[in-house]
N, CA, C and O atoms as a GROMACS GRO file, in nm:
protein
   72
    1UNK      N    1  -3.789   6.403  -2.610
    1UNK     CA    2  -3.723   6.435  -2.739
    1UNK      C    3  -3.761   6.332  -2.844
    1UNK      O    4  -3.785   6.215  -2.812
    2UNK      N    5  -3.767   6.375  -2.968
    2UNK     CA    6  -3.805   6.282  -3.075
    2UNK      C    7  -3.682   6.205  -3.121
    2UNK      O    8  -3.613   6.246  -3.215
    3UNK      N    9  -3.655   6.094  -3.055
    3UNK     CA   10  -3.537   6.014  -3.092
    3UNK      C   11  -3.563   5.942  -3.224
    3UNK      O   12  -3.470   5.915  -3.300
    4UNK      N   13  -3.690   5.912  -3.250
    4UNK     CA   14  -3.725   5.841  -3.374
    4UNK      C   15  -3.696   5.926  -3.497
    4UNK      O   16  -3.674   5.873  -3.606
    5UNK      N   17  -3.696   6.057  -3.479
    5UNK     CA   18  -3.670   6.146  -3.593
    5UNK      C   19  -3.527   6.131  -3.641
    5UNK      O   20  -3.433   6.152  -3.564
    6UNK      N   21  -3.509   6.094  -3.767
    6UNK     CA   22  -3.374   6.078  -3.821
    6UNK      C   23  -3.313   6.214  -3.851
    6UNK      O   24  -3.192   6.232  -3.840
    7UNK      N   25  -3.398   6.310  -3.888
    7UNK     CA   26  -3.346   6.444  -3.921
    7UNK      C   27  -3.316   6.520  -3.792
    7UNK      O   28  -3.406   6.547  -3.713
    8UNK      N   29  -3.191   6.553  -3.772
    8UNK     CA   30  -3.152   6.626  -3.651
    8UNK      C   31  -3.223   6.760  -3.647
    8UNK      O   32  -3.261   6.808  -3.540
    9UNK      N   33  -3.239   6.822  -3.764
    9UNK     CA   34  -3.303   6.954  -3.769
    9UNK      C   35  -3.448   6.942  -3.720
    9UNK      O   36  -3.494   7.025  -3.642
   10UNK      N   37  -3.518   6.841  -3.767
   10UNK     CA   38  -3.658   6.823  -3.726
   10UNK      C   39  -3.664   6.798  -3.576
   10UNK      O   40  -3.750   6.851  -3.506
   11UNK      N   41  -3.572   6.717  -3.527
   11UNK     CA   42  -3.570   6.686  -3.384
   11UNK      C   43  -3.553   6.814  -3.304
   11UNK      O   44  -3.627   6.840  -3.210
   12UNK      N   45  -3.454   6.894  -3.342
   12UNK     CA   46  -3.429   7.019  -3.270
   12UNK      C   47  -3.551   7.109  -3.277
   12UNK      O   48  -3.589   7.169  -3.176
   13UNK      N   49  -3.613   7.118  -3.392
   13UNK     CA   50  -3.731   7.203  -3.409
   13UNK      C   51  -3.841   7.157  -3.314
   13UNK      O   52  -3.907   7.239  -3.250
   14UNK      N   53  -3.861   7.027  -3.305
   14UNK     CA   54  -3.967   6.976  -3.216
   14UNK      C   55  -3.933   7.004  -3.070
   14UNK      O   56  -4.019   7.044  -2.993
   15UNK      N   57  -3.808   6.983  -3.034
   15UNK     CA   58  -3.768   7.005  -2.895
   15UNK      C   59  -3.786   7.152  -2.859
   15UNK      O   60  -3.833   7.184  -2.750
   16UNK      N   61  -3.750   7.241  -2.950
   16UNK     CA   62  -3.765   7.385  -2.925
   16UNK      C   63  -3.913   7.421  -2.918
   16UNK      O   64  -3.955   7.500  -2.834
   17UNK      N   65  -3.992   7.362  -3.008
   17UNK     CA   66  -4.135   7.390  -3.011
   17UNK      C   67  -4.199   7.347  -2.879
   17UNK      O   68  -4.290   7.413  -2.829
   18UNK      N   69  -4.151   7.238  -2.824
   18UNK     CA   70  -4.206   7.190  -2.697
   18UNK      C   71  -4.131   7.258  -2.584
   18UNK      O   72  -4.160   7.233  -2.467
   0.00000   0.00000   0.00000
């Protein structure tokens, strides 16, 4: 998971994309 991402939305998007 992208913990470095401050934007929760971006993090979720990346997690879903992966």
